N, C-alpha and C positions, 0 to 999 in steps of 0.2 A: 402888672395885672395880666392874667392869662385870658385869652379869648374864650368865649363860651363854646363848649363842645356840644355837638348833638349827641343824643342818647338813643338807647334802644326804644324808648317811648316815642321819640321823634320819628324814628324809622317806622314803627308800628302805625303811628298816626298817618304817615305818608302812604303806607301800603293801603290803609283803609280809605284815604282820600281818593287814591287811584281807582280802587275797586268801585266805590260808590259813584264816582264821576263817570266811569265807563258804564255802569249799570243805568245811569240816567242818559247815556248817549251824548254826553257833553265832552267837547274837546278841551284840551289844556288852555287853548287860546280863549275860548268862551268863558271858562271858569276864571281865568286870570283877568279878563276884561271886566267881568262882573264884580270882582273883589278889588280891582284897582292895581293889579300887578301884571307883569309880562308872563307869557307862557313859559319862559325860561325859569322864572321864579317859581311857578307852579311845579315845573319839573324838579327843581331843587327841594321843594316841600315834599313831593311824592317820593323822592329818593332818600329822604331823611337827611339831606345835606344842610338844609336850613330849617330852623325852628319856625313853627307857625305861631304867631302871636294870638293871644286869647280872643281879641276882638275880631281878627281876621278868621280864626277858626270858627267862631260863632256865625259869621257871615257865610262861610263855606257850608256849614251845617244847614243854615237856612236855605241856601240855594240848592243843596242836594236833598232837601226835605227829610233830614234826619235830626235827631237830638244830638247835641254836642257829645253826650255820653257815648254815642255810637263809635266814636274814635278811641274810646278808652275801655269800654265795658269788658269784663271778663265773664266767661260762662261758668257754669256750676263746677267745672273741673279745674278751677283756678286759672282759667285762660288757656289751658292746653287745647290745642286744636282750632281755636277761633282764628288765630293768626294764619293757620294753615288754610282755612276757608278763604280768607282774604288773599292769601298768596296764590291759591288756585285761581281765583277770579282775575288775578293779574296775568295769568298765562295767556299767551297770544291766542285770540279767538275764543276764549272761555265765555265771555259775556255774550258774544254772538251765538255761540252754541246753545247756551241756556235760553236765550230769547227764542231761537228757532224751536228748541225742544218744547218750550212752554206753549207755543202755538199749535203743537200737534194735539188734536182733539181725541183721536182714537187711542184707547188704552193699549191695544195689541201693537199698534204701530210704535207707540212709546217704548214698549218692552223690546221690540225688535231693534229700534235705534239704540237703546241702552246696551243690548247684547252686542251690536256691531262695535260700539265705542269700547266696551269692555274687552272684546276680542282684539281689537286693534291695539289697545294699550298693553295687552299681554304679549302680543306678537311683535310689538315694535312697529316700525313703519312698514306697512304692507299695503299693496294696492287695494282700493276700495272693493273691487270685485272679489278678491280673495277673502276679505273680512266678511263680506255679505255671505259668501259660500260657507264659511266656517260657522258664522252666527246662526244662519238658518238654511241648512242643507236643502237642496232642491227636492221637491216631492217627486216620487217615482210615478 
């Protein structure tokens, strides 16, 4: 008998668990404790190395305040792009950046911040001052 192999679905579920957990500001340890596993087991779930059982996935969904379907749903494009969104959210600092951006009340400031981030992404790693100068040149 062959051991069960993880699949692309297991990896997708793991990516989504990571993104949703981070969006809630929850650590792997806290999630693991809440569902009765170690943080190492949560890491394995998130990396798609271990499958998440149905009952445990239901409990994770409850804790993260999402329907179980959030781990599987495809968008109107047949799923294209949605895993990219969850992948982006797994990028180091992405959740923190989104949280900070959401707290900005001024529309013009939001546009300025977005311009800075877009410029930095186009130029690669540049000093913040250079990105600011390119995104919004100093007024004469």
